[in-house]
Wavefront OBJ file of the C-alpha trace (Angstrom):
o trace
v 215.785 230.902 -4.121
v 217.766 229.357 -6.971
v 215.979 227.337 -9.624
v 216.741 223.678 -10.189
v 219.154 222.959 -13.050
v 220.636 219.764 -14.499
v 223.769 218.695 -12.634
v 225.926 218.804 -15.771
v 225.440 222.611 -15.928
v 227.367 223.240 -12.710
v 231.021 224.250 -12.619
v 233.819 222.663 -10.579
v 233.691 223.842 -6.981
v 229.957 224.514 -6.990
v 227.871 223.060 -4.166
v 224.249 222.053 -4.721
v 221.351 220.116 -3.226
v 219.715 217.324 -5.198
v 216.083 218.128 -6.021
v 215.054 215.261 -8.291
v 216.391 212.242 -10.169
v 214.661 212.015 -13.561
v 215.328 208.532 -14.834
v 213.113 205.642 -15.848
v 216.020 203.275 -15.179
v 215.191 201.826 -11.749
v 218.544 200.063 -11.483
v 220.336 203.381 -12.031
v 218.158 205.107 -9.423
v 218.878 202.358 -6.886
v 222.629 202.522 -7.537
v 222.730 206.324 -7.242
v 220.726 206.127 -4.020
v 223.107 203.524 -2.601
v 225.955 205.966 -3.281
v 224.105 208.679 -1.332
v 222.784 210.618 -4.331
v 219.101 211.215 -3.606
v 216.731 214.176 -3.198
v 217.866 216.311 -0.289
v 221.528 215.265 -0.386
v 224.262 217.867 -0.859
v 227.088 217.509 -3.361
v 230.159 219.341 -4.620
v 231.229 219.188 -8.271
v 234.923 218.302 -8.578
v 235.259 218.206 -12.393
v 233.044 218.449 -15.470
v 235.024 216.905 -18.329
v 235.527 214.255 -19.607
v 233.037 213.038 -16.988
v 231.179 214.795 -14.191
v 232.903 213.929 -10.925
v 231.236 214.904 -7.682
v 231.476 214.290 -3.972
v 228.484 213.303 -1.868
v 229.547 213.070 1.775
v 232.792 211.062 1.677
v 231.952 209.343 -1.640
v 233.293 210.471 -5.017
v 231.111 209.562 -7.995
v 231.886 209.780 -11.717
v 228.921 210.175 -14.089
v 228.665 210.511 -17.828
v 227.022 213.662 -19.148
v 223.705 211.940 -19.989
v 223.259 210.615 -16.437
v 224.290 213.960 -14.915
v 221.632 215.600 -17.088
v 218.931 213.465 -15.409
v 219.809 214.849 -11.964
v 218.218 218.169 -11.052
v 219.985 220.226 -8.400
v 219.553 223.579 -6.694
v 222.897 225.423 -6.493
v 223.836 226.802 -3.079
l 1 2 3 4 5 6 7 8 9 10 11 12 13 14 15 16 17 18 19 20 21 22 23 24 25 26 27 28 29 30 31 32 33 34 35 36 37 38 39 40 41 42 43 44 45 46 47 48 49 50 51 52 53 54 55 56 57 58 59 60 61 62 63 64 65 66 67 68 69 70 71 72 73 74 75 76
């Protein structure tokens, strides 16, 4: 089984399952959850620079590197 890594370490095209959101910012956690990004959800990384862009279900989300670093995922 793959170990959990920060989301910003994945490469475009990689698929992963969210393991944990490590943020003390409750507003950020609520917003990410509303977009479908929560433990157990699957995502695909579309691009890494200048921002991390990913798809969760039918939703595309753009995150800065610091936020992507707070999201732990397990690559498929």
